[in-house]
PAVEXTOR-907408 format. One line per 2 residues: number of its first residue (from 1); their letters; for each residue x, y, z of N, C-alpha, C. Coordinates in steps of 0.05 Angstrom, whole numbers. Layout:
N
NUM = A = X,Y,Z,X,Y,Z,X,Y,Z | ...
This chain:
471
1 = MR = -124,1506,-304,-143,1485,-310,-130,1463,-326 | -116,1472,-348,-103,1453,-365,-81,1438,-349
3 = KA = -66,1452,-332,-46,1439,-315,-59,1418,-297 | -82,1425,-287,-96,1406,-269,-104,1381,-285
5 = LR = -114,1386,-309,-123,1363,-326,-99,1345,-333 | -76,1360,-341,-52,1344,-348,-42,1328,-324
7 = WL = -43,1340,-300,-35,1326,-276,-52,1302,-270 | -79,1306,-274,-98,1284,-269,-94,1262,-289
9 = LA = -88,1269,-314,-84,1249,-335,-58,1233,-329 | -37,1248,-320,-12,1235,-313,-15,1216,-290
11 = LT = -31,1224,-270,-36,1207,-247,-51,1182,-254 | -70,1186,-273,-86,1162,-282,-68,1142,-296
13 = VF = -50,1153,-314,-32,1135,-328,-13,1121,-309 | -3,1136,-289,15,1124,-269,2,1102,-253
15 = IG = -23,1107,-245,-38,1087,-229,-43,1062,-247 | -50,1067,-272,-54,1045,-291,-29,1029,-295
17 = TL = -7,1043,-298,19,1029,-301,26,1013,-277 | 22,1025,-253,27,1011,-228,10,986,-225
19 = ST = -15,990,-233,-34,967,-231,-25,945,-249 | -17,952,-274,-8,932,-293,17,917,-283
21 = AT = 35,933,-272,60,921,-262,55,903,-239 | 36,911,-221,29,894,-198,16,868,-208
23 = GA = -2,871,-228,-14,847,-239,6,828,-251 | 26,840,-266,46,824,-278,63,810,-257
25 = AT = 69,825,-235,85,813,-214,70,790,-201 | 43,794,-198,27,773,-186,27,748,-204
27 = AA = 23,752,-230,22,730,-249,49,715,-250 | 71,730,-244,97,717,-246,107,707,-219
29 = EP = 89,706,-199,98,696,-172,110,668,-175 | 133,664,-162,146,638,-164,130,615,-151
31 = EP = 135,591,-161,123,568,-148,133,565,-119 | 116,554,-101,126,551,-74,150,532,-73
33 = TD = 168,537,-55,192,521,-53,191,502,-29 | 177,509,-8,175,491,16,158,466,8
35 = IK = 168,443,16,155,418,7,126,416,17 | 120,426,40,93,426,50,75,442,31
37 = DR = 84,466,25,68,483,7,65,471,-20 | 85,457,-30,84,445,-56,64,421,-56
39 = LL = 64,406,-34,45,384,-32,16,395,-31 | 13,416,-15,-14,427,-11,-24,443,-35
41 = SI = -6,449,-54,-15,462,-78,-27,443,-98 | -25,417,-92,-37,396,-110,-67,396,-105
43 = PG = -83,399,-126,-113,399,-123,-123,374,-109 | -139,378,-88,-150,355,-74,-134,346,-50
45 = MS = -110,358,-46,-92,350,-24,-96,369,0 | -99,357,24,-102,373,48,-85,361,70
47 = LV = -77,378,89,-59,369,110,-75,361,135 | -68,337,145,-79,328,171,-59,336,193
49 = QE = -34,330,190,-14,339,209,14,334,198 | 34,349,209,62,344,203,75,336,228
51 = KP = 92,315,226,107,305,249,137,307,243 | 152,317,262,181,319,257,195,292,258
53 = YP = 216,289,242,234,266,244,261,274,232 | 283,268,246,309,277,237,315,267,209
55 = GY = 324,286,192,331,279,165,309,278,145 | 284,281,154,260,279,137,240,300,144
57 = RY = 221,304,127,196,317,133,174,296,131 | 156,295,150,136,274,149,108,286,151
59 = FV = 91,279,132,64,291,131,43,269,130 | 21,274,144,-3,258,142,-23,276,126
61 = LN = -34,265,104,-50,281,86,-76,266,79 | -95,281,69,-118,270,56,-118,278,27
63 = YT = -127,260,10,-129,265,-19,-157,258,-29 | -169,275,-44,-196,271,-53,-196,251,-77
65 = QP = -210,230,-74,-212,209,-94,-241,204,-103 | -245,197,-128,-272,189,-136,-279,162,-123
67 = ID = -304,159,-116,-313,133,-105,-312,112,-127 | -318,120,-152,-318,103,-175,-301,116,-197
69 = HR = -278,104,-202,-260,116,-222,-272,115,-251 | -291,97,-255,-304,96,-281,-325,119,-284
71 = HP = -334,128,-262,-354,150,-262,-346,170,-241 | -325,186,-246,-315,204,-225,-334,226,-217
73 = DR = -356,229,-231,-376,250,-224,-395,240,-203 | -393,215,-195,-413,203,-176,-403,203,-147
75 = GT = -390,223,-139,-382,226,-111,-353,221,-106 | -343,232,-83,-315,229,-76,-313,221,-46
77 = FQ = -289,214,-39,-283,208,-10,-254,217,-5 | -247,219,20,-220,227,28,-204,203,34
79 = QR = -181,200,20,-163,177,24,-138,187,38 | -130,173,59,-108,181,76,-81,172,63
81 = IT = -62,191,64,-36,187,52,-15,197,72 | 8,184,73,31,196,88,54,199,68
83 = VL = 70,220,73,94,225,56,118,228,75 | 137,210,72,163,212,85,182,225,65
85 = HK = 186,251,68,201,266,48,230,268,54 | 247,258,35,276,260,37,286,284,20
87 = DV = 281,282,-6,289,303,-24,276,298,-51 | 267,318,-65,253,314,-90,271,302,-111
89 = SR = 297,303,-107,315,291,-127,319,261,-123 | 310,251,-100,314,223,-94,291,206,-105
91 = PT = 295,180,-110,273,162,-119,252,160,-97 | 228,152,-105,205,150,-87,195,121,-87
93 = VF = 189,111,-63,178,85,-59,148,88,-52 | 131,75,-67,102,77,-63,94,52,-48
95 = YT = 86,55,-23,80,32,-5,51,31,2 | 40,7,3,14,3,16,15,-24,30
97 = SG = 3,-25,53,0,-51,68,-24,-66,58 | -42,-53,43,-67,-65,35,-88,-62,57
99 = YN = -81,-48,78,-99,-44,101,-98,-14,108 | -100,-8,134,-97,19,144,-69,29,140
101 = VS = -65,55,139,-38,66,137,-30,75,165 | -5,70,173,5,80,198,10,110,196
103 = TN = 4,125,217,9,154,216,35,161,232 | 51,141,237,78,146,249,99,141,228
105 = PS = 121,156,228,141,153,208,153,125,208 | 156,113,185,169,87,182,180,85,154
107 = RR = 198,66,150,212,63,125,212,34,117 | 201,28,93,202,1,83,230,-6,73
109 = EP = 236,-32,70,262,-40,62,271,-27,35 | 255,-26,14,264,-13,-10,271,17,-6
111 = TQ = 257,30,12,262,58,18,290,61,30 | 297,43,48,324,44,59,345,37,38
113 = IV = 339,18,21,359,10,1,365,33,-18 | 344,48,-26,348,69,-46,352,96,-34
115 = DG = 350,98,-7,352,123,8,334,144,-5 | 308,138,-6,289,155,-20,267,165,-3
117 = NQ = 248,177,-17,223,185,-5,204,161,-4 | 184,164,13,164,142,15,136,154,16
119 = VS = 119,146,-2,91,153,-2,75,129,6 | 59,131,27,44,108,37,14,114,34
121 = LE = -1,95,24,-29,99,18,-47,80,34 | -68,91,46,-87,74,59,-106,61,38
123 = YR = -111,36,42,-128,22,22,-157,31,25 | -170,35,3,-198,45,3,-216,27,20
125 = FF = -234,38,34,-255,26,51,-244,18,79 | -218,21,84,-208,19,111,-211,47,124
127 = TP = -225,48,146,-231,74,158,-205,88,168 | -204,115,164,-226,132,155,-228,136,125
129 = SR = -213,120,109,-214,124,80,-237,108,67 | -261,114,77,-285,99,68,-306,119,59
131 = PD = -317,115,35,-339,132,27,-363,129,46 | -379,150,48,-403,149,65,-426,161,49
133 = PA = -446,145,41,-449,117,47,-430,100,31 | -425,75,41,-406,57,29,-419,39,9
135 = DW = -413,42,-17,-422,24,-38,-400,3,-41 | -404,-20,-29,-383,-40,-27,-376,-52,-55
137 = SK = -393,-49,-74,-387,-58,-101,-363,-43,-113 | -356,-20,-101,-334,-4,-111,-308,-11,-96
139 = LD = -308,-32,-81,-284,-42,-68,-274,-66,-84 | -256,-61,-103,-244,-82,-119,-216,-75,-126
141 = IW = -201,-94,-137,-172,-89,-141,-167,-68,-163 | -185,-65,-183,-181,-45,-203,-185,-17,-192
143 = QA = -206,-14,-176,-211,13,-164,-188,20,-146 | -178,1,-130,-155,7,-112,-130,14,-128
145 = AS = -125,0,-150,-102,6,-167,-105,34,-179 | -130,41,-186,-135,68,-197,-131,90,-176
147 = DQ = -136,84,-151,-129,103,-129,-99,108,-130 | -83,87,-132,-54,91,-132,-46,106,-157
149 = HR = -58,100,-179,-51,114,-205,-56,144,-202 | -78,152,-190,-84,181,-188,-64,194,-168
151 = VY = -57,180,-147,-38,192,-128,-11,195,-142 | -3,175,-157,23,176,-172,22,200,-192
153 = QA = 1,202,-206,-2,224,-226,0,251,-212 | -12,253,-188,-11,279,-173,17,285,-163
155 = LK = 32,265,-154,57,270,-141,82,268,-160 | 79,255,-183,101,251,-201,114,278,-210
157 = PL = 98,299,-215,111,324,-223,129,336,-201 | 123,329,-176,139,338,-153,163,320,-148
159 = YS = 157,294,-148,178,274,-144,184,261,-172 | 201,273,-187,204,266,-215,224,244,-220
161 = AN = 239,235,-200,258,213,-204,242,186,-205 | 256,164,-206,244,138,-209,226,131,-185
163 = WL = 205,114,-191,187,105,-171,187,75,-170 | 185,64,-145,182,35,-141,157,30,-124
165 = AT = 142,10,-131,119,2,-114,127,-22,-97 | 117,-22,-72,123,-44,-54,100,-48,-34
167 = GG = 101,-70,-20,82,-77,0,86,-105,9 | 77,-112,33,79,-139,43,52,-153,46
169 = SK = 51,-178,39,27,-194,41,4,-182,24 | -18,-173,36,-38,-161,20,-27,-136,6
171 = GG = -8,-123,19,5,-100,6,22,-109,-18 | 35,-133,-16,49,-143,-39,30,-151,-62
173 = MT = 7,-161,-55,-14,-166,-75,-22,-140,-88 | -26,-120,-71,-35,-94,-81,-15,-82,-100
175 = AT = 11,-83,-94,32,-73,-112,31,-88,-138 | 26,-114,-137,25,-130,-161,1,-123,-179
177 = YY = -22,-120,-166,-46,-112,-181,-43,-85,-194 | -31,-66,-179,-26,-40,-190,-9,-42,-215
179 = ER = 12,-58,-214,29,-62,-238,14,-75,-261 | -4,-93,-254,-19,-106,-275,-37,-86,-290
181 = FY = -50,-68,-275,-69,-49,-288,-56,-24,-298 | -34,-16,-286,-20,9,-295,10,3,-298
183 = PR = 17,-14,-317,45,-23,-319,65,-1,-327 | 56,22,-335,74,43,-343,80,63,-321
185 = DM = 68,60,-298,72,79,-276,99,75,-262 | 104,51,-253,127,46,-236,151,37,-252
187 = DG = 175,42,-241,200,33,-253,208,5,-242 | 194,-4,-221,200,-30,-210,180,-36,-188
189 = VV = 177,-62,-182,158,-71,-161,173,-91,-143 | 171,-87,-117,182,-106,-97,159,-116,-80
191 = AY = 150,-140,-85,126,-151,-71,135,-173,-51 | 129,-168,-26,137,-186,-5,114,-205,2
193 = VA = 120,-230,6,102,-251,16,73,-248,5 | 71,-245,-21,45,-239,-34,31,-265,-41
195 = PN = 9,-273,-28,-6,-297,-36,-18,-293,-64 | -23,-316,-77,-34,-316,-104,-53,-340,-107
197 = DV = -77,-336,-98,-97,-357,-97,-112,-358,-124 | -100,-371,-144,-110,-370,-171,-136,-385,-174
199 = VN = -138,-409,-163,-162,-425,-164,-172,-428,-135 | -193,-414,-128,-201,-413,-100,-208,-440,-88
201 = KE = -218,-458,-104,-228,-484,-94,-205,-505,-93 | -181,-498,-102,-159,-517,-102,-137,-507,-83
203 = DS = -137,-519,-59,-119,-509,-38,-101,-531,-27 | -97,-552,-42,-81,-574,-31,-52,-566,-25
205 = AY = -42,-545,-37,-15,-536,-32,-11,-529,-3 | -32,-518,10,-30,-512,38,-28,-537,55
207 = DR = -43,-557,49,-42,-582,64,-14,-594,62 | -3,-594,38,25,-604,34,45,-588,50
209 = FF = 41,-562,52,59,-545,68,59,-554,97 | 35,-557,109,34,-564,137,43,-592,143
211 = ER = 46,-609,123,56,-636,128,87,-636,131 | 101,-615,121,130,-616,121,144,-592,133
213 = VG = 129,-571,140,142,-547,151,156,-552,177 | 179,-539,181,193,-542,207,203,-570,212
215 = TK = 200,-579,236,208,-606,244,184,-622,253 | 186,-648,253,164,-665,262,157,-659,292
217 = EC = 178,-655,308,173,-649,336,156,-624,339 | 163,-603,324,148,-578,327,120,-582,316
219 = RD = 117,-595,294,90,-599,283,73,-615,302 | 84,-635,315,69,-652,333,60,-636,358
221 = RL = 77,-618,368,70,-601,390,46,-584,383 | 48,-570,361,27,-552,352,1,-567,347
223 = NA = 2,-589,333,-22,-604,327,-35,-614,352 | -19,-622,372,-31,-633,397,-45,-611,412
225 = VQ = -33,-587,414,-47,-565,428,-73,-558,414 | -72,-556,388,-96,-549,373,-118,-570,378
227 = RE = -111,-595,376,-131,-616,382,-141,-614,410 | -123,-611,429,-131,-610,457,-151,-587,463
229 = AL = -147,-565,449,-165,-542,453,-194,-549,444 | -196,-567,425,-223,-576,416,-234,-598,435
231 = VR = -216,-615,445,-224,-635,465,-236,-621,490 | -223,-599,498,-232,-585,522,-251,-561,515
233 = RE = -266,-565,494,-283,-543,484,-302,-533,506 | -314,-550,521,-334,-541,540,-322,-523,562
235 = PL = -302,-532,576,-291,-514,597,-278,-488,586 | -265,-491,563,-252,-467,552,-272,-448,539
237 = EK = -294,-458,530,-315,-440,520,-328,-425,543 | -330,-437,566,-341,-423,589,-322,-400,596
239 = RY = -297,-405,595,-277,-383,600,-280,-362,578 | -284,-371,554,-286,-352,531,-311,-334,535
241 = AQ = -333,-346,544,-357,-330,549,-352,-308,570 | -338,-316,591,-332,-297,612,-312,-275,602
243 = YA = -293,-284,586,-274,-265,574,-289,-245,557 | -308,-254,540,-323,-237,523,-340,-218,539
245 = AD = -353,-228,560,-370,-211,577,-353,-189,590 | -330,-196,600,-312,-176,613,-303,-155,594
247 = KG = -299,-162,569,-289,-143,548,-311,-129,533 | -335,-138,536,-357,-127,521,-358,-136,492
249 = YT = -347,-160,487,-346,-171,460,-373,-185,453 | -380,-184,427,-404,-198,417,-397,-214,392
251 = FD = -416,-231,384,-410,-250,362,-432,-251,341 | -445,-229,335,-467,-229,317,-458,-235,288
253 = TI = -436,-224,279,-428,-228,251,-421,-257,245 | -405,-270,261,-398,-298,256,-420,-317,263
255 = GG = -438,-309,280,-461,-326,286,-459,-342,312 | -444,-331,331,-444,-344,358,-416,-350,368
257 = LD = -414,-353,394,-389,-357,408,-376,-384,399 | -392,-405,395,-381,-431,388,-367,-430,361
259 = KA = -378,-416,342,-365,-413,316,-339,-397,319 | -340,-376,335,-316,-360,339,-294,-376,352
261 = YE = -301,-391,372,-281,-407,387,-267,-426,368 | -283,-441,352,-270,-460,334,-253,-446,313
263 = AV = -262,-423,303,-246,-409,283,-219,-401,295 | -218,-391,320,-193,-384,333,-175,-408,336
265 = VL = -186,-430,345,-170,-454,349,-159,-465,322 | -175,-464,301,-166,-475,276,-145,-457,263
267 = DY = -143,-432,272,-122,-414,262,-96,-418,276 | -95,-434,297,-72,-436,314,-46,-444,300
269 = VW = -47,-466,286,-22,-476,273,-14,-457,251 | -33,-448,235,-27,-429,214,-15,-403,225
271 = GF = -27,-393,247,-17,-368,259,11,-371,269 | 17,-395,280,45,-399,290,65,-396,268
273 = WQ = 61,-410,246,81,-409,225,81,-382,210 | 59,-369,211,58,-343,197,75,-322,212
275 = YS = 74,-322,239,87,-301,254,110,-310,272 | 115,-336,274,136,-346,292,158,-360,276
277 = LL = 180,-366,289,202,-381,277,204,-408,290 | 220,-425,277,222,-453,288,232,-453,317
279 = KD = 250,-435,324,260,-434,351,238,-428,371 | 216,-416,363,194,-409,381,177,-433,389
281 = CE = 183,-457,377,168,-481,385,172,-487,415 | 195,-477,426,200,-482,455,179,-469,472
283 = TV = 164,-449,461,143,-436,477,117,-451,476 | 114,-471,459,89,-486,457,90,-509,477
285 = PA = 67,-513,492,67,-535,511,76,-562,499 | 94,-575,512,106,-600,501,87,-624,504
287 = HA = 70,-624,524,53,-647,529,24,-636,533 | 11,-633,510,-16,-620,511,-36,-635,528
289 = AT = -35,-661,527,-55,-677,542,-54,-672,572 | -30,-666,582,-27,-662,611,-24,-632,618
291 = AT = -25,-615,598,-23,-586,603,-49,-576,617 | -47,-555,632,-70,-544,646,-87,-529,625
293 = DE = -112,-524,633,-130,-508,616,-117,-480,611 | -105,-469,632,-92,-443,630,-70,-443,609
295 = EI = -54,-465,608,-32,-467,588,-43,-469,560 | -64,-485,556,-76,-487,529,-88,-461,521
297 = WT = -104,-448,539,-116,-422,532,-95,-401,525 | -75,-399,541,-54,-379,537,-40,-383,511
299 = SV = -33,-408,504,-19,-413,479,-36,-406,455 | -62,-413,456,-80,-407,433,-84,-377,431
301 = DT = -88,-365,454,-94,-336,454,-70,-320,445 | -46,-329,453,-21,-315,445,-17,-316,414
303 = IS = -23,-339,403,-18,-343,374,-41,-334,357 | -65,-342,364,-89,-336,347,-104,-311,356
305 = GF = -107,-308,382,-121,-285,393,-151,-290,395 | -161,-292,419,-190,-298,422,-208,-275,416
307 = SA = -197,-252,411,-213,-229,403,-218,-228,372 | -204,-245,357,-203,-242,328,-230,-244,315
309 = YT = -247,-262,324,-273,-266,311,-297,-255,326 | -291,-237,345,-313,-222,357,-321,-200,336
311 = DQ = -345,-189,341,-353,-167,323,-333,-145,323 | -322,-139,347,-303,-117,350,-277,-124,336
313 = GL = -268,-149,336,-244,-157,323,-246,-158,293 | -270,-165,283,-275,-167,255,-279,-140,241
315 = ET = -290,-121,256,-299,-96,244,-277,-82,228 | -253,-80,239,-231,-66,225,-225,-79,199
317 = YT = -228,-106,197,-219,-121,174,-242,-128,155 | -265,-116,159,-288,-121,141,-280,-117,111
319 = PY = -265,-96,104,-258,-93,76,-240,-116,66 | -222,-127,83,-206,-149,74,-223,-174,69
321 = YY = -240,-181,89,-257,-205,86,-276,-202,62 | -285,-178,57,-302,-173,34,-287,-180,8
323 = QA = -262,-170,6,-246,-176,-18,-239,-205,-20 | -233,-218,3,-227,-246,2,-250,-263,-8
325 = GT = -274,-254,-2,-298,-268,-11,-309,-259,-38 | -297,-239,-50,-307,-230,-76,-286,-232,-98
327 = QL = -260,-230,-92,-239,-231,-112,-214,-246,-104 | -204,-241,-80,-177,-251,-72,-177,-281,-68
329 = GA = -199,-292,-58,-199,-320,-50,-189,-324,-22 | -194,-347,-11,-186,-353,16,-180,-383,18
331 = PT = -158,-391,31,-151,-419,32,-171,-436,49 | -173,-461,43,-187,-480,60,-167,-503,65
333 = IH = -162,-509,90,-143,-530,97,-157,-551,113 | -144,-574,115,-156,-597,130,-138,-603,154
335 = FP = -149,-620,172,-135,-625,197,-135,-655,202 | -117,-670,189,-117,-699,191,-110,-708,219
337 = HI = -99,-691,236,-91,-699,263,-114,-696,283 | -137,-686,273,-160,-681,291,-184,-699,282
339 = ER = -196,-713,301,-219,-730,294,-242,-712,283 | -255,-723,264,-277,-708,251,-298,-698,270
341 = KL = -304,-714,291,-325,-707,309,-318,-682,326 | -293,-675,327,-285,-651,343,-288,-625,327
343 = IR = -291,-627,301,-293,-603,284,-321,-600,274 | -334,-578,281,-362,-574,274,-366,-557,249
345 = YG = -348,-539,244,-352,-520,222,-329,-520,201 | -305,-528,209,-283,-528,191,-274,-499,186
347 = YQ = -256,-496,167,-247,-468,160,-270,-454,148 | -279,-433,161,-303,-419,153,-296,-399,130
349 = PP = -315,-395,112,-310,-378,89,-312,-348,97 | -300,-330,81,-301,-301,87,-329,-291,91
351 = RN = -349,-303,78,-376,-294,81,-385,-293,110 | -374,-311,127,-381,-312,155,-370,-289,171
353 = FV = -351,-274,159,-338,-253,175,-345,-225,165 | -365,-224,148,-375,-198,138,-405,-196,145
355 = PR = -414,-173,155,-442,-170,161,-460,-177,138 | -482,-191,143,-499,-200,122,-513,-178,106
357 = SI = -512,-154,117,-523,-131,103,-507,-123,79 | -482,-133,77,-464,-127,55,-465,-150,35
359 = PM = -475,-146,11,-477,-169,-8,-449,-176,-19 | -445,-202,-24,-419,-212,-34,-424,-233,-56
361 = RF = -408,-231,-77,-409,-252,-98,-380,-255,-108 | -371,-280,-109,-344,-286,-117,-340,-283,-147
363 = QP = -317,-272,-155,-309,-268,-183,-284,-284,-189 | -287,-309,-198,-264,-327,-201,-244,-318,-222
365 = RA = -251,-300,-241,-233,-292,-262,-212,-271,-252 | -217,-258,-230,-200,-236,-222,-171,-245,-217
367 = MR = -167,-266,-201,-140,-275,-195,-128,-290,-218 | -144,-303,-234,-133,-317,-258,-121,-296,-277
369 = DV = -135,-274,-280,-126,-253,-298,-99,-242,-288 | -96,-236,-263,-71,-225,-252,-49,-246,-255
371 = DT = -54,-271,-248,-34,-292,-250,-24,-295,-278 | -42,-295,-297,-34,-298,-326,-17,-274,-334
373 = WV = -25,-250,-325,-10,-226,-333,19,-228,-322 | 21,-235,-296,48,-237,-284,65,-257,-299
375 = RH = 54,-280,-305,70,-301,-318,81,-291,-346 | 65,-276,-360,72,-269,-387,83,-241,-391
377 = HA = 78,-223,-371,86,-195,-375,102,-183,-352 | 108,-198,-331,123,-186,-309,149,-174,-319
379 = DH = 155,-150,-311,179,-136,-320,188,-118,-297 | 213,-121,-288,223,-105,-265,207,-111,-240
381 = ML = 202,-137,-235,187,-145,-212,203,-165,-195 | 202,-162,-169,215,-180,-150,195,-189,-129
383 = FV = 193,-216,-127,175,-228,-106,193,-242,-86 | 188,-236,-60,204,-248,-38,185,-263,-20
385 = YG = 191,-289,-14,174,-305,3,191,-317,26 | 177,-326,47,190,-339,70,186,-369,68
387 = QN = 207,-384,73,206,-413,71,185,-425,89 | 181,-414,113,163,-426,132,137,-410,135
389 = DP = 131,-394,115,106,-378,115,84,-393,100 | 62,-400,113,41,-414,98,31,-399,74
391 = WG = 31,-373,74,21,-357,52,37,-361,27 | 62,-371,29,78,-376,5,71,-402,-9
393 = SE = 52,-417,2,45,-442,-11,33,-438,-38 | 17,-417,-41,7,-409,-67,18,-381,-73
395 = RF = 37,-380,-91,53,-356,-96,52,-348,-125 | 63,-325,-131,66,-316,-158,90,-331,-170
397 = RL = 86,-339,-195,108,-353,-210,111,-339,-237 | 135,-342,-248,141,-328,-273,142,-347,-296
399 = GA = 132,-337,-319,132,-353,-344,153,-343,-363 | 151,-353,-388,171,-347,-408,170,-318,-416
401 = GA = 147,-304,-412,145,-277,-420,156,-257,-400 | 164,-266,-376,175,-247,-356,202,-237,-364
403 = RD = 208,-212,-357,233,-200,-363,244,-185,-338 | 269,-191,-331,282,-178,-308,264,-180,-284
405 = AY = 254,-204,-279,236,-209,-257,245,-234,-241 | 239,-235,-215,252,-255,-198,232,-264,-176
407 = VF = 234,-290,-168,220,-300,-145,240,-313,-127 | 244,-303,-103,264,-313,-84,250,-322,-58
409 = TA = 263,-341,-44,252,-351,-19,274,-348,3 | 267,-335,25,285,-331,47,284,-355,65
411 = PG = 307,-370,69,307,-394,84,300,-389,114 | 282,-406,124,275,-405,152,257,-382,160
413 = MN = 250,-364,142,236,-340,149,205,-344,147 | 191,-327,161,162,-328,162,149,-307,144
415 = HG = 127,-295,154,112,-275,138,127,-248,138 | 149,-247,153,165,-223,153,189,-225,135
417 = AN = 189,-243,116,212,-247,99,219,-222,83 | 245,-218,79,254,-194,65,280,-199,50
419 = VA = 289,-179,35,313,-182,19,337,-188,37 | 338,-176,60,361,-180,78,363,-209,87
421 = GL = 341,-224,86,341,-252,95,347,-272,74 | 352,-263,49,358,-281,28,386,-292,30
423 = VP = 392,-314,16,420,-324,15,437,-302,1 | 463,-301,7,479,-278,-2,478,-272,-32
425 = DQ = 479,-292,-49,478,-286,-78,452,-273,-86 | 430,-284,-75,404,-273,-82,400,-245,-69
427 = KD = 410,-242,-45,408,-216,-32,423,-195,-48 | 447,-201,-58,462,-182,-74,448,-176,-100
429 = LA = 437,-196,-113,423,-192,-138,398,-175,-134 | 382,-182,-113,358,-167,-108,364,-138,-102
431 = TA = 384,-133,-85,391,-106,-78,400,-90,-102 | 416,-103,-119,426,-90,-143,403,-83,-162
433 = RI = 384,-101,-165,361,-96,-183,344,-73,-173 | 340,-72,-147,324,-50,-135,338,-24,-140
435 = LK = 364,-23,-136,379,2,-141,378,9,-170 | 381,-10,-188,380,-5,-216,353,6,-224
437 = WA = 331,-6,-215,305,3,-222,300,32,-211 | 313,38,-188,310,64,-177,326,86,-191
439 = GA = 343,77,-210,358,97,-225,386,103,-214 | 396,85,-197,423,90,-186,444,87,-207
441 = SP = 468,98,-202,490,97,-220,501,68,-222 | 514,62,-244,525,34,-247,543,27,-224
443 = ST = 560,45,-215,578,38,-193,563,32,-167 | 542,47,-162,525,42,-138,511,16,-141
445 = VA = 500,10,-164,487,-16,-169,507,-39,-164 | 531,-36,-173,551,-57,-171,558,-63,-141
447 = EA = 556,-43,-124,562,-47,-96,540,-63,-82 | 515,-60,-92,492,-75,-81,490,-74,-51
449 = RP = 490,-49,-41,486,-44,-13,465,-23,-8 | 449,-25,14,430,-4,20,444,23,23
451 = LA = 432,44,12,444,70,12,440,85,37 | 418,79,52,412,93,77,422,77,101
453 = TY = 432,90,120,441,77,145,417,66,160 | 420,43,171,398,31,187,389,49,209
455 = DA = 363,52,212,351,69,233,333,51,250 | 339,49,276,325,30,293,295,37,296
457 = KL = 288,62,293,260,70,295,245,68,269 | 258,76,248,245,76,222,243,49,209
459 = DV = 264,32,214,266,7,198,258,-18,213 | 254,-17,239,246,-41,253,216,-44,251
461 = RD = 207,-67,243,178,-72,241,172,-101,245 | 147,-106,253,138,-134,255,130,-144,228
463 = PE = 127,-170,224,117,-180,199,90,-167,193 | 83,-164,168,57,-153,160,35,-168,174
465 = RE = 22,-155,193,3,-169,210,-25,-169,198 | -34,-192,191,-61,-195,179,-78,-212,198
467 = PA = -104,-212,193,-120,-231,208,-109,-259,203 | -110,-276,223,-99,-303,220,-114,-319,199
469 = LR = -139,-311,193,-153,-324,171,-133,-324,148 | -121,-340,146,-112,-347,119,-109,-322,102
471 = P = -106,-298,94,-94,-276,109,-115,-262,124
């Protein structure tokens, strides 16, 4: 009996010891080593899909964000993120276009320069990264910057090397606003073709731009086609009506086909310089007055796009137009080459491109605040503009308080201007600063060359495509 009791006691002790050892082993389980597992171990991160790409791992993810960063207990939404993973030891480039995020692998210019990882973030309220129901008052530049800040905080423990923020056009604006509100997050900012509409009612810089851009011959061609499209309004609007009927397009938001037609035509010259080069003037009808209706229609449609101001064309960009009408501002330009009687509405305000069910009120202090901050506090910031891009007419400028910050203009380039298009001295300086901010060695910085080999699939891209509205 005693032997049985001693055996039972020994067995109990053994089981207890085994249980304790097992628990200790469980507690001491190593952190996951696979990058996917490490990403998914971040609270609020979930996988949408993984796509293979040579030399990288590429993930499409969702991340849980508060609808209102000031009141995080008042609901959440899923924000889409992509991660182009090179190595956790490499620097990371934080990219946003300011619009939807592409779910195909791509590499921005700073990512190629530093041979790093790239985290790309979809801007809040662009579907599917939109709260439901959508409280549009929570779509502002501070809330969006706070989205980036939370993503950075979540990923920085994993990607511990230096970080750079970048983006083109509205994405360049976004990178700048992020730096303004969270200046301690990034080690550097590279903002491409970023408009800076400080005083929304003062837009004369755009009119001066269109008076001298390119050559007189090219300007005259474009102006003549634009005018002719308004002279032939009646026959071309009949074609537009048939085009819309065939496509199933409607015009409720803008308030009718006539308003949409004029908006497309008035975007024509702007759209050409935004996305085309001087050499492309050869594609514009040389004699608008004797051109056929087909030639006028095709030229306007190719450059401006007759679908742009339909309900279907506007829907994707509702968040942009909302921001343009509440904080970002929107240019107004004049058309001295067109008789007043031919223009019924002029450049229409963003309010006309957002459903009336969404309230809007402009906040004039938002852009003034950012502009003042950049002038006095910009540090480790690079702004790149295109000489022939209308959006560069109102740009960020640096004041006496800026440190290690630069504004460069790429000659002859449009809305796709980049570091590679700068004059040699500026290109070398910009490349060196990007490498320096990314934490590269002094010898690497001195060479001032991109560290990653050019990849025709990853690195080829069109200029940041925005609605032709003035962006």
